[in-house]
VOROTI-555409 format. One record per atom (N, C-alpha, C): residue in one letter; z, y, x. Coordinates in steps of 0.05 Angstrom, whole numbers, padded with zeros to 5 digits, always signed. Layout:
BEGIN
aZYX;...
***
This chain:
BEGIN
m-00001-00025+00017;m+00001-00001-00001;m+00000+00025+00017;g-00022+00039+00015;g-00024+00065+00036;g-00002+00085+00024;l+00000+00103+00044;l+00019+00126+00041;l+00006+00154+00046;d+00005+00168+00028;d-00005+00197+00031;d+00012+00214+00054;v+00005+00216+00074;v+00020+00231+00095;v+00023+00259+00090;s+00001+00273+00084;s-00001+00301+00079;s+00019+00307+00055;r+00016+00290+00035;r+00032+00296+00009;r+00060+00292+00011;t+00065+00271+00029;t+00097+00270+00039;t+00104+00291+00053;s+00091+00301+00072;s+00099+00324+00088;s+00103+00349+00073;e+00084+00352+00056;e+00088+00377+00036;e+00114+00375+00023;v+00122+00351+00011;v+00145+00349-00006;v+00169+00353+00014;a+00167+00342+00041;a+00192+00345+00057;a+00196+00373+00067;m+00168+00390+00065;m+00173+00417+00075;m+00184+00435+00052;g+00186+00424+00027;g+00190+00439+00006;g+00165+00456-00007;v+00143+00450-00001;v+00124+00461-00015;v+00122+00460-00042;p+00121+00481-00057;p+00121+00481-00088;p+00099+00462-00100;k+00106+00450-00120;k+00086+00430-00132;k+00063+00450-00145;k+00038+00439-00145;k+00020+00455-00156;k+00017+00450-00189;h+00013+00467-00200;h+00005+00463-00231;h-00022+00465-00238;p-00031+00453-00263;p-00059+00452-00264;p-00066+00481-00268;l-00094+00485-00265;l-00105+00511-00264;l-00102+00529-00287;t-00106+00516-00309;t-00100+00531-00334;t-00071+00543-00336;v-00052+00529-00332;v-00021+00531-00334;v-00017+00553-00313;d-00024+00551-00287;d-00024+00572-00271;d-00033+00597-00274;l-00056+00597-00284;l-00072+00620-00292;l-00058+00635-00316;v-00045+00620-00336;v-00034+00632-00355;v-00003+00650-00346;k+00012+00629-00328;k+00035+00645-00315;k+00030+00667-00302;r+00007+00666-00284;r+00003+00695-00269;r-00007+00714-00285;l-00022+00707-00310;l-00030+00727-00327;l-00007+00742-00340;f+00017+00730-00350;f+00036+00740-00357;f+00056+00755-00338;k+00053+00744-00312;k+00072+00757-00291;k+00061+00780-00277;e+00037+00780-00274;e+00018+00798-00256;e+00005+00819-00274;k-00005+00811-00298;k-00025+00830-00315;k-00014+00832-00342;p+00006+00852-00342;p+00021+00850-00373;p+00004+00859-00397;l-00017+00877-00387;l-00036+00886-00409;l-00054+00864-00413;g-00062+00851-00398;g-00080+00824-00400;g-00067+00804-00419;a-00041+00799-00415;a-00025+00781-00430;a-00021+00792-00456;l-00019+00815-00462;l-00016+00830-00488;l-00048+00826-00501;g-00066+00829-00487;g-00092+00823-00498;g-00098+00797-00509;l-00086+00776-00495;l-00088+00747-00502;l-00071+00742-00527;i-00047+00754-00525;i-00032+00751-00553;i-00045+00765-00576;v-00056+00788-00573;v-00069+00797-00598;v-00098+00783-00603;v-00110+00771-00583;v-00133+00754-00590;v-00128+00730-00606;l-00105+00718-00594;l-00096+00690-00607;l-00082+00699-00639;l-00072+00722-00638;l-00060+00734-00667;l-00090+00734-00687;l-00111+00745-00672;l-00136+00747-00691;l-00148+00718-00699;l-00148+00706-00678;l-00158+00681-00684;l-00137+00661-00705;f-00114+00666-00703;f-00095+00651-00723;f-00096+00666-00753;t-00101+00692-00751;t-00107+00706-00777;t-00130+00698-00789;g-00153+00693-00774;g-00181+00689-00786;g-00182+00659-00797;i-00161+00641-00782;i-00161+00615-00790;i-00149+00610-00815;f-00122+00623-00815;f-00107+00624-00843;f-00107+00646-00859;a-00130+00660-00861;a-00130+00684-00877;a-00125+00675-00908;d-00134+00653-00919;d-00125+00647-00947;d-00096+00646-00948;q-00079+00635-00927;q-00050+00634-00934;q-00038+00662-00926;l-00050+00678-00912;l-00034+00698-00903;l-00039+00724-00919;a-00061+00724-00932;a-00069+00750-00951;a-00052+00750-00974;p-00039+00770-00980;p-00025+00774-01006;p-00042+00768-01031;y-00063+00777-01034;y-00082+00772-01054;y-00109+00757-01047;p-00123+00747-01069;p-00147+00730-01061;p-00168+00752-01053;m-00188+00744-01041;m-00212+00762-01031;m-00222+00777-01051;n-00225+00801-01052;n-00235+00819-01069;n-00225+00822-01098;a-00196+00814-01098;a-00184+00816-01125;a-00181+00844-01133;i-00189+00852-01157;i-00191+00878-01166;i-00169+00883-01184;h-00154+00910-01184;h-00129+00916-01200;h-00139+00945-01208;l-00155+00949-01225;l-00163+00976-01234;l-00137+00992-01240;g-00119+00985-01249;g-00093+01000-01252;g-00081+01013-01231;d-00083+00999-01204;d-00073+01007-01184;d-00092+01017-01161;r-00109+01033-01171;r-00133+01046-01152;r-00118+01070-01129;l-00128+01067-01108;l-00124+01091-01089;l-00094+01093-01085;l-00075+01072-01085;l-00049+01076-01081;l-00045+01083-01051;p-00026+01099-01042;p-00021+01104-01015;p-00008+01082-01000;p-00008+01083-00975;p+00008+01056-00962;p+00040+01054-00965;f+00049+01035-00967;f+00075+01025-00975;f+00084+01028-01000;s+00063+01026-01019;s+00068+01027-01047;s+00076+00999-01052;p+00092+00993-01075;p+00105+00971-01084;p+00084+00950-01086;g+00079+00927-01075;g+00064+00903-01078;g+00037+00910-01058;y+00032+00933-01046;y+00014+00936-01034;y+00021+00954-01007;f+00025+00942-00984;f+00034+00948-00959;f+00019+00967-00948;l-00007+00965-00949;l-00025+00989-00937;l-00041+01001-00955;g-00028+00998-00983;g-00048+01013-01006;g-00068+00998-01014;t-00084+01013-01031;t-00110+00996-01042;t-00133+01017-01045;d-00157+01010-01049;d-00180+01023-01046;d-00189+01035-01077;h-00214+01045-01080;h-00220+01056-01107;h-00226+01033-01127;l-00226+01006-01119;l-00227+00987-01141;l-00202+00972-01148;g-00180+00984-01131;g-00154+00968-01133;g-00151+00947-01116;r-00168+00944-01099;r-00165+00921-01082;r-00144+00928-01058;d-00129+00904-01052;d-00109+00908-01032;d-00121+00911-01005;v-00115+00934-00989;v-00126+00938-00963;v-00118+00918-00941;l-00093+00913-00941;l-00084+00894-00924;l-00100+00863-00926;s-00103+00856-00951;s-00116+00831-00955;s-00148+00833-00944;n-00157+00854-00948;n-00187+00858-00939;n-00188+00858-00907;i-00167+00871-00895;i-00166+00872-00867;i-00162+00844-00855;i-00143+00827-00870;i-00140+00800-00862;i-00168+00783-00863;y-00182+00786-00887;y-00204+00768-00892;y-00227+00782-00872;g-00224+00806-00868;g-00243+00819-00850;g-00238+00805-00817;a-00213+00799-00813;a-00213+00785-00784;a-00223+00759-00783;r-00225+00746-00807;r-00240+00717-00807;r-00270+00724-00797;i-00280+00745-00810;i-00309+00752-00801;i-00311+00759-00773;s-00294+00774-00763;s-00294+00783-00737;s-00289+00756-00717;v-00273+00737-00727;v-00270+00713-00709;v-00296+00700-00708;i-00309+00694-00729;i-00334+00678-00731;i-00353+00686-00716;i-00358+00716-00720;i-00381+00725-00708;i-00376+00732-00682;g-00353+00740-00674;g-00344+00746-00646;g-00345+00721-00631;l-00333+00699-00635;l-00335+00673-00620;l-00363+00662-00619;s-00372+00660-00642;s-00402+00643-00643;s-00424+00659-00627;a-00423+00690-00633;a-00449+00702-00619;a-00441+00700-00589;t-00418+00705-00581;t-00411+00705-00550;t-00416+00679-00537;a-00409+00658-00552;a-00416+00628-00540;a-00447+00626-00538;l-00460+00634-00557;l-00489+00632-00552;l-00499+00653-00533;q-00491+00675-00532;q-00497+00694-00511;q-00494+00679-00485;q-00470+00669-00481;q-00463+00659-00451;q-00482+00634-00447;v-00483+00620-00463;v-00503+00594-00460;v-00531+00600-00452;l-00544+00620-00468;l-00568+00629-00462;l-00573+00646-00433;s-00549+00660-00430;s-00552+00677-00404;s-00546+00659-00380;i-00531+00638-00382;i-00528+00623-00357;i-00554+00607-00354;l-00565+00597-00376;l-00592+00580-00375;l-00615+00596-00363;i-00621+00624-00374;i-00639+00637-00366;i-00639+00649-00340;g-00612+00660-00334;g-00607+00672-00306;g-00605+00648-00282;g-00591+00626-00289;g-00589+00605-00271;g-00617+00593-00264;t-00633+00586-00285;t-00661+00568-00279;t-00677+00594-00267;s-00676+00620-00272;s-00691+00638-00262;s-00686+00641-00230;a-00661+00636-00224;a-00650+00642-00193;a-00660+00617-00179;l-00657+00597-00192;l-00664+00572-00176;l-00694+00567-00172;i-00708+00570-00191;i-00736+00561-00194;i-00752+00584-00180;m-00747+00612-00181;m-00759+00632-00172;m-00790+00634-00175;g-00801+00647-00159;g-00835+00648-00159;g-00843+00661-00184;k-00866+00654-00195;k-00877+00663-00219;k-00860+00664-00243;y-00842+00640-00246;y-00828+00635-00268;y-00804+00659-00268;d-00793+00666-00243;d-00773+00685-00242;d-00788+00711-00246;l-00807+00720-00239;l-00822+00743-00246;l-00828+00750-00272;i-00839+00729-00283;i-00843+00734-00314;i-00816+00737-00331;v-00798+00717-00326;v-00771+00718-00336;v-00753+00749-00338;q-00759+00756-00313;q-00744+00780-00304;q-00756+00809-00318;r-00785+00805-00318;r-00799+00829-00333;r-00794+00829-00362;i-00790+00803-00376;i-00783+00804-00402;i-00753+00814-00406;v-00738+00811-00383;v-00709+00817-00385;v-00707+00846-00382;d-00725+00859-00368;d-00726+00890-00363;d-00735+00903-00385;a-00754+00889-00401;a-00765+00903-00428;a-00741+00901-00445;v-00727+00879-00447;v-00704+00880-00467;v-00684+00904-00459;n-00677+00903-00436;n-00657+00922-00425;n-00666+00949-00429;s-00690+00957-00430;s-00701+00983-00431;s-00701+00994-00459;i-00694+00978-00473;i-00692+00988-00505;i-00663+00988-00512;p-00653+01006-00528;p-00623+01009-00534;p-00617+00985-00551;q-00596+00969-00547;q-00589+00944-00562;q-00587+00948-00587;l-00573+00970-00596;l-00572+00974-00627;l-00598+00981-00643;l-00615+00991-00628;l-00643+00995-00639;l-00658+00971-00648;i-00657+00948-00623;i-00664+00924-00626;i-00653+00907-00651;l-00628+00910-00648;l-00609+00896-00673;l-00620+00903-00702;l-00622+00934-00701;l-00630+00943-00731;l-00658+00935-00736;t-00677+00936-00718;t-00703+00929-00725;t-00707+00900-00733;i-00692+00880-00718;i-00696+00853-00726;i-00677+00848-00748;m-00657+00859-00754;m-00644+00855-00778;m-00652+00862-00803;g-00674+00886-00801;g-00689+00896-00823;g-00711+00876-00828;i-00716+00861-00810;i-00739+00839-00813;i-00727+00813-00828;v-00707+00803-00811;v-00696+00778-00823;v-00674+00781-00843;g-00664+00804-00851;g-00646+00808-00871;g-00616+00804-00866;r-00599+00810-00884;r-00572+00812-00880;r-00559+00785-00880;g-00537+00779-00866;g-00527+00754-00867;g-00512+00751-00843;m-00491+00729-00845;m-00472+00725-00824;m-00489+00707-00801;v-00503+00686-00813;v-00518+00673-00788;v-00541+00689-00776;q-00553+00709-00789;q-00573+00721-00778;q-00559+00740-00760;i-00538+00755-00763;i-00518+00766-00742;i-00515+00754-00719;i-00504+00731-00724;i-00497+00712-00699;i-00522+00709-00677;l-00542+00699-00690;l-00569+00695-00679;l-00578+00717-00668;v-00584+00740-00677;v-00595+00765-00667;v-00573+00773-00641;i-00547+00776-00648;i-00534+00788-00627;i-00534+00767-00603;g-00529+00739-00608;g-00530+00723-00589;g-00554+00721-00571;i-00575+00719-00586;i-00603+00720-00567;i-00609+00744-00551;t-00605+00767-00566;t-00610+00791-00550;t-00590+00794-00527;g-00566+00791-00533;g-00542+00792-00513;g-00546+00772-00492;g-00555+00747-00494;g-00558+00731-00475;g-00582+00735-00459;i-00606+00748-00469;i-00628+00757-00452;i-00619+00779-00435;a-00603+00799-00447;a-00594+00819-00426;a-00575+00815-00405;y-00555+00798-00411;y-00533+00791-00393;y-00544+00771-00374;s-00565+00760-00376;s-00577+00734-00360;s-00580+00746-00328;r-00580+00773-00324;r-00586+00786-00300;r-00559+00783-00282;v-00536+00784-00295;v-00512+00781-00280;v-00509+00754-00268;n-00518+00734-00288;n-00513+00704-00278;n-00535+00696-00257;r-00556+00710-00262;r-00579+00705-00240;r-00568+00715-00215;s-00554+00736-00210;s-00545+00749-00188;s-00523+00729-00175;a-00512+00720-00191;a-00482+00702-00181;a-00497+00676-00170;v-00519+00666-00186;v-00531+00640-00175;v-00546+00645-00149;i-00559+00666-00149;i-00574+00674-00118;i-00553+00674-00100;a-00534+00687-00105;a-00512+00687-00082;a-00498+00662-00071;i-00501+00640-00085;i-00490+00615-00079;i-00508+00590-00072;k-00531+00598-00079;k-00553+00573-00081;k-00560+00567-00055;g-00555+00585-00032;g-00557+00576-00003;g-00537+00567+00008;n-00512+00558-00005;n-00490+00547+00007;n-00499+00521+00015;p-00486+00507+00038;p-00490+00480+00048;p-00487+00458+00023;y-00469+00459+00003;y-00462+00436-00014;y-00490+00437-00035;v-00502+00460-00039;v-00529+00461-00054;v-00550+00448-00041;e-00554+00456-00016;e-00576+00444+00001;e-00573+00415+00004;a-00546+00407+00010;a-00541+00378+00010;a-00548+00366-00012;s-00545+00376-00039;s-00551+00361-00062;s-00579+00357-00063;k-00596+00378-00053;k-00623+00375-00054;k-00635+00350-00035;v-00620+00351-00013;v-00632+00331+00010;v-00624+00302+00002;i-00603+00298-00014;i-00595+00271-00022;i-00611+00261-00049;g-00629+00282-00056;g-00645+00273-00081;g-00636+00280-00109;c-00616+00297-00112;c-00608+00303-00139;c-00630+00317-00155;s-00628+00315-00177;s-00647+00326-00196;s-00642+00356-00200;f-00662+00371-00211;f-00656+00401-00212;f-00635+00403-00236;w-00630+00392-00255;w-00608+00395-00274;w-00583+00384-00266;r-00585+00360-00247;r-00555+00352-00234;r-00546+00375-00218;t-00566+00386-00200;t-00555+00405-00183;t-00545+00432-00197;f-00560+00436-00221;f-00548+00461-00234;f-00522+00454-00247;f-00521+00432-00260;f-00496+00431-00276;f-00471+00423-00257;k-00477+00406-00238;k-00459+00396-00222;k-00448+00413-00196;h-00464+00430-00189;h-00460+00443-00162;h-00464+00473-00165;i-00479+00483-00187;i-00483+00513-00189;i-00464+00522-00213;l-00465+00511-00236;l-00447+00515-00259;l-00418+00518-00251;p-00403+00500-00238;p-00376+00502-00239;p-00372+00526-00218;n-00386+00534-00196;n-00382+00556-00180;n-00386+00581-00193;v-00401+00584-00217;v-00405+00612-00227;v-00389+00613-00255;m-00371+00589-00258;m-00356+00592-00285;m-00340+00614-00292;y-00325+00624-00268;y-00309+00646-00271;y-00323+00672-00283;i-00349+00672-00277;i-00364+00692-00289;i-00370+00690-00317;v-00377+00664-00328;v-00378+00658-00352;v-00356+00665-00370;i-00333+00655-00358;i-00306+00659-00370;i-00299+00689-00375;i-00305+00708-00355;i-00296+00734-00358;i-00319+00749-00380;g-00347+00739-00374;g-00364+00747-00399;g-00360+00746-00424;f-00349+00720-00427;f-00343+00711-00453;f-00318+00726-00468;s-00300+00728-00450;s-00277+00745-00459;s-00282+00777-00465;v-00298+00788-00448;v-00304+00814-00451;v-00326+00816-00477;g-00342+00794-00477;g-00367+00796-00495;g-00357+00796-00525;i-00335+00781-00529;i-00316+00778-00557;i-00317+00803-00570;g-00300+00824-00556;g-00297+00849-00564;g-00322+00869-00569;g-00341+00866-00552;g-00365+00879-00552;g-00384+00870-00575;n-00384+00844-00580;n-00399+00831-00604;n-00387+00839-00633;i-00358+00840-00635;i-00346+00849-00657;i-00353+00875-00661;m-00355+00894-00643;m-00363+00923-00643;m-00393+00926-00655;l-00407+00906-00645;l-00434+00909-00653;l-00435+00902-00684;e-00422+00879-00691;e-00421+00872-00723;e-00412+00894-00738;a-00392+00906-00726;a-00378+00930-00745;a-00403+00952-00745;s-00413+00959-00724;s-00435+00975-00726;s-00450+00971-00744;l-00467+00945-00746;l-00486+00938-00761;l-00476+00939-00792;s-00449+00934-00798;s-00441+00934-00824;s-00437+00962-00834;f-00432+00981-00812;f-00428+01007-00819;f-00452+01020-00827;l-00476+01010-00813;l-00503+01024-00820;l-00517+01007-00843;g-00504+00989-00855;g-00514+00974-00877;g-00533+00953-00871;f-00531+00941-00845;f-00549+00921-00839;f-00529+00895-00832;g-00506+00895-00837;g-00488+00874-00830;g-00489+00850-00851;v-00461+00842-00857;v-00456+00821-00875;v-00463+00831-00905;p-00468+00812-00923;p-00478+00822-00949;p-00453+00836-00964;p-00462+00850-00984;p-00441+00864-00998;p-00420+00845-01011;g-00394+00854-01012;g-00374+00834-01025;g-00360+00821-01001;v-00372+00817-00979;v-00359+00798-00958;v-00341+00823-00941;p-00314+00818-00940;p-00301+00842-00924;p-00307+00841-00894;s-00309+00863-00885;s-00318+00869-00858;s-00302+00897-00853;w-00292+00899-00830;w-00279+00923-00821;w-00304+00945-00818;g-00327+00944-00809;g-00348+00964-00804;g-00352+00971-00835;a-00356+00952-00853;a-00365+00957-00881;a-00343+00971-00893;m-00316+00966-00890;m-00292+00980-00903;m-00294+01010-00891;i-00305+01016-00869;i-00301+01040-00857;i-00328+01059-00871;s-00354+01045-00870;s-00368+01056-00879;s-00375+01060-00907;q-00362+01044-00924;q-00369+01050-00953;q-00341+01063-00966;e-00323+01051-00973;e-00299+01065-00986;e-00286+01085-00967;g-00286+01075-00940;g-00275+01096-00918;g-00285+01118-00919;r-00313+01121-00913;r-00324+01146-00916;r-00328+01162-00940;q-00328+01147-00964;q-00334+01160-00985;q-00307+01174-00997;y-00283+01159-00992;y-00262+01172-01000;y-00243+01182-00973;l-00256+01193-00952;l-00244+01200-00930;l-00220+01221-00935;e-00227+01242-00949;e-00211+01264-00956;e-00188+01256-00977;l-00194+01241-00999;l-00179+01233-01015;l-00158+01211-01006;a-00169+01191-00990;a-00151+01169-00983;a-00157+01161-00952;p-00150+01176-00936;p-00163+01172-00908;p-00151+01144-00900;q-00129+01132-00908;q-00123+01106-00900;q-00141+01085-00904;l-00164+01089-00920;l-00182+01066-00925;l-00201+01067-00900;a-00205+01088-00882;a-00219+01088-00855;a-00199+01081-00835;i-00177+01091-00838;i-00157+01091-00814;i-00143+01059-00806;w-00139+01045-00827;w-00128+01020-00821;w-00150+01003-00812;p-00173+00997-00820;p-00194+00977-00809;p-00202+00991-00782;g-00202+01017-00780;g-00209+01031-00752;g-00189+01022-00730;l-00162+01023-00737;l-00143+01015-00721;l-00143+00987-00712;a-00149+00968-00734;a-00152+00941-00727;a-00175+00938-00705;l-00195+00948-00711;l-00224+00944-00694;l-00216+00955-00668;a-00204+00979-00666;a-00198+00987-00639;a-00179+00972-00622;l-00157+00960-00637;l-00139+00945-00623;l-00151+00919-00613;v-00167+00904-00630;v-00180+00882-00620;v-00201+00886-00595;i-00213+00906-00600;i-00234+00909-00579;i-00219+00921-00551;y-00200+00934-00554;y-00184+00942-00531;y-00168+00916-00517;s-00160+00903-00534;s-00146+00876-00523;s-00166+00858-00506;c-00191+00854-00522;c-00208+00836-00509;c-00219+00848-00481;n-00219+00875-00481;n-00227+00885-00456;n-00206+00882-00432;m-00180+00885-00443;m-00159+00879-00423;m-00158+00857-00414;l-00160+00835-00432;l-00160+00807-00425;l-00181+00803-00404;g-00205+00810-00409;g-00225+00808-00394;g-00222+00818-00364;d-00209+00842-00366;d-00210+00855-00337;d-00183+00837-00321;a-00164+00830-00332;a-00145+00814-00323;a-00156+00787-00312;l-00173+00772-00330;l-00183+00748-00320;l-00204+00751-00295;r-00220+00774-00297;r-00233+00782-00272;r-00217+00785-00247;d-00195+00797-00248;d-00177+00802-00226;d-00165+00771-00215;l-00163+00755-00232;l-00146+00732-00225;l-00166+00708-00218;l-00191+00712-00230;l-00210+00688-00224;l-00231+00692-00205;d-00236+00720-00201;d-00259+00726-00181;d-00251+00722-00153;p-00263+00701-00138;p-00250+00696-00111;p-00259+00720-00089;r-00277+00737-00102;r-00285+00760-00081;r-00262+00779-00084;l-00249+00783-00102;l-00225+00802-00105;l-00199+00793-00091;r-00182+00813-00084;r-00156+00801-00071;r-00139+00794-00097;g-00127+00770-00093;g-00115+00756-00111;g-00128+00741-00130;g-00153+00733-00120;g-00165+00713-00137;g-00164+00687-00132;l-00182+00667-00136;l-00177+00641-00137;l-00160+00630-00110;g-00164+00647-00084;g-00158+00639-00059;g-00128+00639-00064;r-00113+00648-00078;r-00084+00652-00078;r-00074+00626-00094;y-00088+00610-00102;y-00083+00585-00118;y-00074+00562-00098;t-00082+00567-00072;t-00072+00550-00048;t-00049+00564-00030;i-00035+00549-00020;i-00011+00560-00006;i-00023+00571+00025;s-00015+00594+00031;s-00027+00608+00051;s-00015+00598+00078;k-00021+00606+00101;k-00009+00601+00127;k+00017+00614+00128;k+00018+00637+00121;k+00043+00658+00125;k+00066+00643+00104;q+00058+00635+00079;q+00079+00620+00066;q+00086+00591+00076;l+00070+00581+00091;l+00076+00556+00102;l+00095+00559+00126;e+00093+00583+00141;e+00105+00587+00163;e+00134+00593+00155;k+00139+00610+00131;k+00165+00618+00121;k+00182+00592+00109;l+00165+00575+00099;l+00177+00545+00092;l+00188+00531+00114;k+00173+00530+00138;k+00179+00518+00161;k+00203+00533+00169;a+00207+00558+00172;a+00227+00572+00182;a+00256+00567+00164;k+00252+00564+00139;k+00275+00557+00123;k+00284+00534+00130;r+00270+00512+00140;r+00281+00488+00148;r+00294+00488+00170;
***
């Protein structure tokens, strides 16, 4: 029975036991990045609210109480007041969180999958393929994203599925430039060249050797993209190109009753606006924190997950 000498020596010297990457990342997030930890808590609360909206909302979706129209906040039975039809504002915000969760997560996942496929394959294949793909990316990036979204949504019509596909596809094309740069930076490393020498196929090299080493960029882009895509959905709903009428959405709440009754009942625009701002700010803070912790090019990145020589010398001195 073999004996792991290195592991035994580490235990003897008192080297701390390593935790799984996810556990260690969460611990460092709460210890070193309090704003990022707060962002994670808000994002998890948003996810929880979206999943259990039916149980958390005081009233059913779009329940109308005409006798309680335009009540102010903290009214009996209506914590955040009611709108012009007597619908509970708190319930609409909770159901709006479900729309934000579905669109934010789905569109961002589609965006990241397309961006890594387009950017990664373009960086590995190069040549004419890369030239054609990058000119398409340049053409998409040269047009304001909101203008592209409004044009396509005007053609395909309103709907949640349409929003997810349009935001995910256009965002994936535009964001592919970031992943292309990351793949170009590592494709000349010895382990990539070695995989080609031993006869690995293109896709095996891509998924086994390229993708794991750019995954930190995908994770960061995903966390930041959630807030941006929620903002895009709210912008489309505000302009009348978002979810269909009757479906609670924070952008639609601000655009419709919030704008119409801004002077008489400003809370109709204030509450969904605050919810939208809090979620987007939290997603951005979480993304910045993950970038600082995961990016190996930054001080405090992945390199800190291994014990340093200085720490090892301190442990030896204590012995």
